[in-house]
N, C-alpha and C positions, 0 to 999 in steps of 0.2 A: 248530562254533566259527567257522569261516571266514565262513559266511553271516551269522551274528549280528554278527561284527565289521564286515563290509562294510555290513550294514544300519545298524549304529550310526554308522558313518562317514557314510553317506548322510543319516541323520537329523541328524547334527551339521551337515553342509553345508547342508541345508535350513533348519535353525534359524538358522544364521549368515546365510544369504541373507535370511530373513524379518526378522531384526534389522536388516540393512542397508537393506531396503526401508522398514521403519518409520522408521529414522533419516532416510532421504532424504525421506520424506513429511513428517516433522516440519520438516526444513530448508525444504522447499518451502512449507509452510504459514506458517512464520515469515516467509519472504521475501515471500510474497504479502500477508500482513498488513502488513508494513513498506512495501511498494510502495503498497498501498491507502491507508495512512496518509499517505504522502508525497503521493500524488495528491490526497487530501482536503485536505491543507494547501495544496497548490498551487492547487486550486480555490477554497479559502477565501481565499487571498491574492488571487486574481483577482477574486473577488466583492468583497472589501474595497477593492481598487483601484478598481473601477467605482463602488462606493458613494461613495468619497472623490471620485472624478472628477465624479460627478453632483452631489454637494454643492458642490464648488468651482464647477462650471458654473452651478448655480443661484445661488450667491452673486455670481458675475460678472454674470449676467443681471440680478440685482436692482440691482447697482451701476450697470450701464449704463442700466437703466430709470430709476433715480433721477436720473442725470445728464441724461437726455433730458427728464425732467419739469421740471428747473430751467430 
């Protein structure tokens, strides 16, 4: 009786630990995906900024060239 009770308690502890590990892994995966998404949006914002900057630069150059031709 005593051994089976002890064995049952150990199995319960192992089961509880496994559930905690699974929970922590899920939390980690969630946060990694969130960070990845944030990084992607930051990278996308940076790309968008450079695209806008290059468009603005090209327009300014066209205006300057037009003024020089006059």
